[in-house]
LUMNU-218543 format. One line per 4 residues: number of its first residue (from 1); for each residue x, z, y of N, C-alpha, C, CB. Coordinates in steps of 0.1 Angstrom, whole numbers. Each point is the difference from the previous one (the first is absolute). Glycine has a CB too. Example, Ala and Ser with C-alpha at 12.3 -4.5 7.8 and 13.67 -1.06 7.14 Angstrom:
! residues 2
1	132,78,-57,-9,0,12,9,0,12,-19,12,-12 ~ 15,-19,23,9,0,11,-8,8,11,12,-22,-6
This chain:
! residues 161
1	2245,779,1795,3,-5,-13,-12,2,-9,24,5,3 ~ -28,-15,-11,-11,0,-9,2,11,-11,-4,-24,4 ~ -7,31,-8,1,10,-10,-1,-7,-14,-10,18,16 ~ 21,-22,-21,1,-7,-13,13,5,-6,-13,-21,8
5	12,28,-19,12,7,-5,2,-4,-15,-4,19,15 ~ 16,-25,-17,4,-4,-14,5,12,-7,6,-23,8 ~ -12,26,-19,4,12,-8,2,-5,-15,-13,16,15 ~ 25,-20,-18,3,-6,-13,-8,-12,-3,5,23,-8
9	-13,-22,-3,-8,-12,-3,-14,1,6,13,-3,-22 ~ -15,12,32,-12,1,7,1,-2,15,-7,16,-17 ~ -3,-21,23,0,-2,14,-13,7,6,12,-22,-2 ~ -10,31,12,-11,7,6,-3,-7,13,7,22,-11
13	-19,-25,14,-5,-6,12,-10,8,7,5,-23,-9 ~ -5,25,22,-11,6,7,-6,-10,9,12,23,0 ~ -24,-27,-3,-6,-12,6,-14,3,6,12,-14,-16 ~ -16,5,25,-14,1,6,-7,-14,-2,8,17,17
17	-21,-16,-18,-8,-12,-1,-12,1,8,8,-4,-23 ~ -13,-7,29,-12,0,8,-12,-7,-6,16,0,20 ~ -27,6,-19,-13,-6,-3,-5,-5,14,-5,14,-22 ~ 5,-27,23,-6,-6,13,-12,-8,-5,23,0,13
21	-35,5,-10,-12,-6,-5,-5,-12,9,-6,22,-10 ~ 1,-32,4,-6,-11,7,-13,-4,-8,23,-9,9 ~ -34,16,-5,-12,-1,-7,2,5,-15,-9,-19,15 ~ 8,9,-25,1,4,-14,15,-3,-4,-25,-4,-4
25	34,2,13,14,-4,-4,10,10,6,-7,-24,-1 ~ 19,24,-5,11,8,6,12,-10,1,-9,22,-11 ~ 18,-18,20,12,-8,3,10,4,-11,-5,-1,25 ~ 11,-9,-31,10,2,-10,13,-7,3,-17,3,-17
29	28,1,11,13,-5,1,5,-6,-13,5,18,18 ~ 0,-30,-17,4,-7,-12,14,-6,2,-24,-5,-6 ~ 33,9,-3,14,-6,0,-2,-13,-9,13,22,2 ~ -10,-34,4,-3,-13,-6,8,-1,-13,-4,-10,22
33	14,18,-25,8,-1,-12,-5,9,-11,19,-5,14 ~ -30,12,-11,-6,9,-10,-15,-3,-3,17,18,7 ~ -22,-14,-18,-14,-2,-3,-10,10,5,9,-11,-20 ~ -4,23,24,-9,11,4,-1,0,16,7,13,-21
37	-18,-6,25,-2,3,14,-1,15,2,-13,-22,3 ~ 15,26,9,0,14,3,-6,2,14,20,5,-14 ~ -23,7,18,-4,3,14,12,-3,9,-17,17,-8 ~ 14,-21,20,10,-1,11,6,14,2,-12,-21,11
41	25,21,-9,7,13,3,14,-1,-3,-21,12,-6 ~ 28,-1,3,14,0,-3,5,14,-2,2,-21,13 ~ 11,22,-12,7,13,-2,0,9,13,14,-11,-17 ~ -15,24,15,0,9,11,15,3,2,-22,11,-6
45	26,-10,19,13,3,4,2,16,1,2,-22,13 ~ 10,26,-15,3,14,1,-4,6,14,19,-3,-16 ~ -26,14,16,-5,6,12,-13,-6,6,24,5,4 ~ -30,-14,-11,-12,-8,5,-12,5,-8,14,-20,6
49	-25,22,1,-13,4,-7,-6,-13,-5,-3,21,14 ~ -6,-20,-24,-6,-11,-7,-8,-9,9,-1,13,-20 ~ -6,-8,30,-8,-8,9,8,-8,9,-18,16,-1 ~ 29,-10,7,9,-7,8,7,-11,-7,3,21,13
53	1,-18,-26,7,-10,-8,-9,-12,-3,13,19,-11 ~ -26,-16,8,-9,-11,-3,-2,-9,12,-11,15,-17 ~ 9,-9,29,-2,-8,12,12,-8,3,-16,18,9 ~ 28,-12,-11,13,-7,2,1,-12,-9,10,21,8
57	-13,-19,-21,1,-11,-10,-9,-11,3,6,17,-17 ~ -18,-14,21,-10,-11,3,5,-8,13,-19,14,-11 ~ 24,-7,20,5,-6,13,12,-9,-4,-8,20,14 ~ 17,-15,-22,11,-8,-4,-3,-12,-9,13,20,1
61	-23,-19,-10,-3,-10,-9,-10,-11,6,3,16,-18 ~ -13,-12,25,-9,-10,6,-2,1,15,-12,1,-22 ~ 19,8,28,0,0,15,-13,7,5,14,-20,0 ~ -21,27,-8,-13,5,4,0,15,3,-11,-18,-13
65	4,22,24,-1,14,3,-13,5,-7,11,-3,22 ~ -11,15,-26,-11,6,-9,-4,13,6,9,-12,-20 ~ -21,16,15,-5,14,4,-3,7,-14,-10,-8,23 ~ 13,21,-23,-2,8,-12,-15,3,-2,23,10,3
69	-28,-11,-15,-14,3,-3,0,13,-9,-6,-25,1 ~ 12,25,-13,-1,12,-9,9,-2,-12,-23,4,8 ~ 26,7,-15,8,-1,-12,-9,-6,-11,15,20,7 ~ -8,-27,-17,-8,-6,-11,5,5,-13,-3,-20,14
73	16,21,-16,5,4,-14,14,5,1,-16,-16,-11 ~ 19,24,1,14,5,-2,3,-5,-14,-1,20,16 ~ 11,-29,-18,2,-6,-13,14,4,-5,-15,-19,5 ~ 16,25,-17,12,2,-7,1,-12,-10,1,26,2
77	9,-34,0,1,-13,-7,13,-1,-8,-14,-11,18 ~ 13,9,-31,11,-1,-9,-1,-14,-7,2,26,-4 ~ 9,-34,6,0,-13,-6,14,-5,-3,-22,-5,12 ~ 24,-6,-18,13,-5,-3,1,-15,4,3,16,-19
81	8,-20,25,2,-14,4,14,-3,-4,-16,1,19 ~ 18,-12,-27,13,-4,-4,9,11,-5,-2,-18,17 ~ -3,27,-26,7,10,-6,2,13,9,11,-18,-13 ~ -15,17,25,1,11,10,-13,8,0,18,-13,14
85	-17,26,-16,-12,8,1,-2,5,14,3,7,-24 ~ -15,-8,29,-4,4,14,-9,12,-1,2,-23,8 ~ 1,32,2,-9,12,2,-3,-2,15,10,16,-18 ~ -23,-18,21,-4,-4,14,-11,9,4,7,-23,-3
89	-6,28,15,-11,7,7,-5,-10,10,10,24,-3 ~ -23,-27,2,-7,-9,9,-11,7,7,6,-20,-15 ~ -5,21,29,-11,6,7,-8,-12,7,14,22,4 ~ -27,-22,-6,-8,-11,4,-9,5,11,1,-11,-22
93	-1,4,34,-9,3,11,-9,-12,3,17,17,9 ~ -28,-15,-3,-8,-11,5,3,-1,15,-19,4,-17 ~ 22,-17,21,3,-3,14,-9,-12,4,24,8,-3 ~ -25,-9,16,-7,-12,6,9,-8,8,-22,12,0
97	21,-25,0,8,-9,8,-6,1,14,7,-15,-19 ~ 1,16,30,-5,0,13,-3,-14,5,14,21,5 ~ -7,-31,-9,-3,-14,3,-11,-5,-10,24,-4,9 ~ -36,4,-4,-11,-3,-9,0,-15,-4,-13,18,12
101	20,-26,-5,1,-14,-5,7,-2,-13,1,-7,24 ~ 7,17,-28,7,-1,-13,-10,1,-12,20,11,11 ~ -31,-4,-8,-11,1,-11,-6,-14,-3,-4,23,7 ~ 5,-32,2,-5,-14,-2,9,-9,-7,-13,3,21
105	26,0,-22,10,-8,-7,-1,2,-15,15,1,21 ~ -14,-12,-28,1,0,-14,13,7,-5,-15,-21,-2 ~ 26,16,9,13,6,-3,6,4,13,3,-15,-20 ~ 6,25,19,8,5,11,14,-3,-2,-17,18,6
109	24,-24,3,14,-4,-3,9,12,2,-5,-22,8 ~ 16,22,-17,10,10,1,9,-4,12,0,4,-25 ~ 4,6,33,8,-3,11,15,5,-1,-20,2,14 ~ 23,6,-24,13,5,-3,9,-12,-4,-8,23,-7
113	18,-26,14,8,-12,-2,5,-2,-15,7,2,24 ~ -2,9,-30,5,-1,-13,-11,-1,-11,20,13,8 ~ -32,-11,-4,-11,0,-10,-11,-11,3,4,25,-3 ~ -2,-33,13,-10,-10,4,-4,-9,-11,9,1,23
117	1,-6,-31,-3,-9,-10,-3,6,-14,14,-16,12 ~ -12,30,-12,-1,7,-13,-14,7,-1,25,3,0 ~ -30,2,11,-13,8,-1,-12,-7,6,14,20,2 ~ -25,-17,-7,-13,-4,6,-10,11,0,4,-24,-8
121	-12,24,18,-10,11,2,-14,-7,1,16,15,11 ~ -26,-11,-19,-13,-6,0,-10,10,-5,10,-22,-5 ~ -23,18,8,-11,9,-3,-5,-3,-14,-7,1,24 ~ 4,9,-32,-5,-2,-13,-11,10,-3,22,-8,-8
125	-33,3,1,-11,8,-4,5,9,-12,-17,-17,8 ~ 17,30,-6,5,9,-11,-8,0,-13,9,14,18 ~ -21,-19,-17,-9,-1,-12,1,-14,-6,-15,16,10 ~ 24,-25,-5,1,-13,-6,15,-4,0,-24,-6,9
129	32,14,-14,14,-3,-1,3,-6,-14,6,18,16 ~ -4,-31,-16,2,-7,-13,13,-7,-1,-24,-3,-1 ~ 29,-2,12,12,-8,1,13,8,-1,-13,-17,13 ~ 12,30,-8,11,8,1,-2,13,-8,6,-10,23
133	5,17,-25,0,14,-5,2,9,12,9,-7,-24 ~ -18,16,26,2,10,11,8,12,-5,-22,-8,10 ~ 32,12,-3,8,12,-4,0,10,12,14,-14,-15 ~ -14,27,12,-2,6,-13,-14,-1,-6,18,16,6
137	-19,-18,-19,-13,-4,-6,-11,11,2,13,-12,-17 ~ -9,25,16,-11,10,2,-5,1,14,10,12,-19 ~ -2,-16,29,-4,0,14,-11,-10,2,23,7,7 ~ -22,-19,-14,-10,-10,1,-14,6,-4,17,-18,-5
141	-17,25,-6,-13,6,-5,-6,9,11,8,-1,-23 ~ 0,9,30,-5,8,11,-5,-8,11,17,18,-6 ~ -10,-29,10,-5,-9,11,-13,-7,-4,24,-3,7 ~ -26,0,-20,-12,-6,-4,-12,9,-1,14,-16,-13
145	-11,29,8,-11,9,-3,-4,9,12,7,-1,-24 ~ 3,7,30,-3,11,10,10,1,11,-12,12,-18 ~ 15,-23,25,10,-1,10,-2,10,12,3,-24,-6 ~ -16,29,7,-3,8,12,4,15,-2,-18,-16,5
149	23,20,-17,4,13,-2,15,1,-3,-23,6,-9 ~ 29,5,13,14,2,-3,2,3,-15,4,8,24 ~ 7,-13,-30,2,2,-14,15,1,-3,-22,-12,-5 ~ 25,22,-4,13,0,-6,0,-9,-12,4,24,8
153	6,-32,-10,0,-10,-11,14,1,-7,-16,-15,12 ~ 16,17,-25,12,-1,-8,0,-13,-7,1,25,-3 ~ 8,-34,7,1,-13,-6,13,-1,-8,-13,-11,19 ~ 13,15,-32,11,1,-8,1,-11,-10,0,25,3
157	7,-36,0,1,-11,-9,11,2,-11,-8,-15,18 ~ 15,26,-17,11,3,-10,-5,8,-11,16,-1,18 ~ -28,7,-18,-5,8,-10,-2,-8,-13,-11,15,17 ~ 15,-10,-28,-2,-7,-13,-15,1,-4,24,4,-7
161	-30,-16,5,-14,0,-4,-2,4,-14,-4,-18,17
């Protein structure tokens, strides 16, 4: 069971995301019904470690096997969607695709039956993101500036400015 807990007007998610590099680009996940993009990944299941969860999510979503490289970031993410406040822990790891032919594809097809027409996966230059909004916002800054170091990131979009 996914670790996603509804607590009144708040939802807690425990998620993982993958940085998969392709020269100056990374693989991103886009729900065609939304304007933002995110790292490929998903929710961690109860009793599952973050690396196993991430490898499982990538296998489920694009059918690819991966190899672990290193940790990238630990993100505490607070945001609101449609009146629901989210508290999310996002653990980001760098992985490599074992099938090297996937690095040559502009887009990688979703294989999950219920998501085939909804999701798309493609490579994007992190320093040239203009068409989409990358979420969480503060993670993008880390990926642009210093992706090779591990970083704790607090992305709090609920704080009053």
